C-alpha positions in Angstrom: -10.6 41.4 -1.3 -10.3 44.6 0.8 -6.6 44.2 1.1 -6.3 43.8 -2.6 -8.3 47.0 -3.1 -5.8 48.8 -0.8 -2.9 47.3 -2.6 -4.4 48.4 -5.9 -4.6 52.0 -4.8 -0.9 52.2 -4.0 0.5 49.8 -6.6 2.3 52.5 -8.5 4.5 53.2 -5.4 6.2 49.8 -5.6 8.3 48.0 -8.1 7.0 44.7 -9.5 9.1 42.4 -7.2 7.9 44.3 -4.1 4.3 44.2 -5.2 4.5 40.5 -5.8 6.0 40.0 -2.4 3.2 42.0 -0.8 0.5 40.2 -2.7 1.9 36.8 -1.9 2.3 37.7 1.8 -1.1 39.3 2.4 -3.4 37.6 0.0 -2.1 34.5 -1.8 -0.8 33.0 1.4 -4.3 32.9 2.8 -5.6 31.4 -0.4 -3.0 28.7 -0.5 -2.9 28.0 3.3 -6.1 26.0 3.4 -6.2 24.9 -0.2 -7.0 21.3 0.8 -10.0 22.5 2.8 -11.1 24.8 0.0 -10.9 22.1 -2.6 -14.0 20.3 -1.4 -16.2 23.4 -1.4 -18.9 24.2 -3.9 -18.3 25.7 -7.4 -19.7 29.0 -6.2 -17.0 29.4 -3.5 -14.3 28.3 -5.9 -15.5 31.0 -8.3 -15.0 33.6 -5.5 -11.5 32.3 -4.9 -10.8 32.6 -8.6 -12.0 36.2 -8.6 -9.6 37.0 -5.8 -6.7 35.4 -7.6 -7.6 37.1 -10.9 -7.8 40.5 -9.2 -4.4 39.9 -7.6 -3.0 38.9 -11.0 -4.4 42.0 -12.7 -2.8 44.2 -10.0 0.5 42.5 -10.4 0.6 42.4 -14.2 -1.3 45.7 -14.8 -3.8 43.8 -16.9 -7.1 45.6 -17.7 -10.4 44.6 -16.2 -11.8 43.2 -19.4 -8.6 41.5 -20.7 -8.3 37.7 -20.5 -6.3 36.8 -17.3 -5.0 33.3 -18.2 -2.0 34.6 -20.2 -1.1 36.8 -17.2 -1.4 33.9 -14.8 1.0 31.9 -17.0 3.4 34.9 -17.3 3.8 35.1 -13.5 3.7 31.3 -13.2 0.6 31.0 -11.1 -1.7 28.1 -11.5 -5.5 28.9 -11.8 -7.3 28.1 -8.6 -8.8 24.8 -9.8 -5.5 23.6 -11.1 -3.8 24.7 -7.9 -6.2 22.6 -5.9 -5.5 19.6 -8.1 -1.8 20.3 -7.7 -1.9 20.3 -3.9 -4.1 17.2 -3.6 -1.9 15.3 -6.1 1.2 16.2 -4.2 -0.4 14.8 -1.0 -1.4 11.7 -2.8 2.2 11.3 -4.2 3.5 11.6 -0.6 1.0 8.9 0.5 2.0 6.5 -2.3 5.7 7.0 -1.6 5.3 6.5 2.2 6.3 10.1 3.0 2.9 11.0 4.6 1.5 10.0 8.0 0.3 6.4 8.1 -3.4 7.5 8.8 -3.4 9.1 5.3 -1.3 6.5 3.5 -3.6 3.7 4.7 -6.5 5.3 2.8 -5.1 4.6 -0.6 -5.7 1.0 -1.7 -4.6 -0.4 -5.1 -7.1 -2.4 -7.0 -4.9 -5.5 -7.0 -5.1 -5.5 -3.2 -8.9 -5.9 -3.4 -9.1 -8.7 -5.9 -6.6 -11.0 -7.7 -7.9 -10.4 -11.2 -5.2 -9.5 -13.7 -6.7 -6.4 -15.4 -5.0 -3.5 -17.1 -6.0 -1.2 -14.3 -4.9 -3.4 -11.4 -2.1 -0.9 -10.4 -4.6 2.0 -10.3 -6.1 3.1 -7.0 -9.5 1.9 -5.9 -12.1 4.6 -6.4 -14.8 4.6 -3.7 -18.4 4.5 -4.7 -20.2 7.7 -3.9 -23.7 8.5 -5.3 -23.9 12.0 -3.9 -22.1 15.1 -5.1 -20.8 15.8 -1.6 -19.3 12.3 -1.5 -17.5 13.0 -4.7 -16.1 16.2 -3.3 -14.2 14.4 -0.5 -10.4 14.6 -0.5 -10.1 10.8 -0.9 -12.4 10.5 -3.9 -10.8 13.5 -5.8 -7.2 12.5 -5.0 -7.8 9.0 -6.3 -9.4 10.3 -9.4 -6.5 12.7 -10.1 -3.9 10.1 -9.3 -5.5 7.5 -11.7 -5.6 10.0 -14.5 -1.8 10.7 -14.3 0.7 9.3 -16.6 2.5 6.2 -15.2 6.0 7.7 -15.9 5.0 10.8 -13.9 3.9 8.7 -10.9 7.4 7.0 -10.7 9.3 10.3 -10.5 11.0 11.3 -7.2 9.5 14.1 -5.1 11.1 17.3 -6.5 10.9 16.1 -10.1 7.3 15.0 -9.7 6.4 18.4 -8.3 8.1 20.3 -11.2 6.6 18.1 -13.9 3.1 18.1 -12.4 3.2 21.9 -12.3 4.3 22.0 -15.9 1.6 19.6 -16.9 -1.2 21.6 -15.1 0.1 24.9 -16.4 -0.1 23.7 -20.0 -3.8 22.7 -19.7 
């Protein structure tokens, strides 16, 4: 947050492209670097991440403090923090399902049809593990399976680059 305050003081010295480059290099890169680790944190910590992202967006778009930030995020094509975390985890899940991820990750995802032979409408979906605690439901595996099962079947079949583009469009429209 301190870097953002410093950038905010000198933002008039830069054009928009340079300002975006500075914010991406110094602030957003740290936010996105450990997004998979951040995604299983509490709602309070995600709220802090959202505040950092919103402040960076306000600096970049010259939005007022009390103006709604969502249109500005869409204008600069940034996903909100929660959606970005879903985006990253769904991309990792897609890699695992297509065999592009390391085997230790790919082995985690089991289809329901591999568990039992019943012919149900959800037999192609991934098996969701049973977790009674909130911390268990915040694990990468649980969240990734839940996001994956909620996706449209046509989207799941797309190749890597098309999947990434369409997923980002879908999450940006929410």
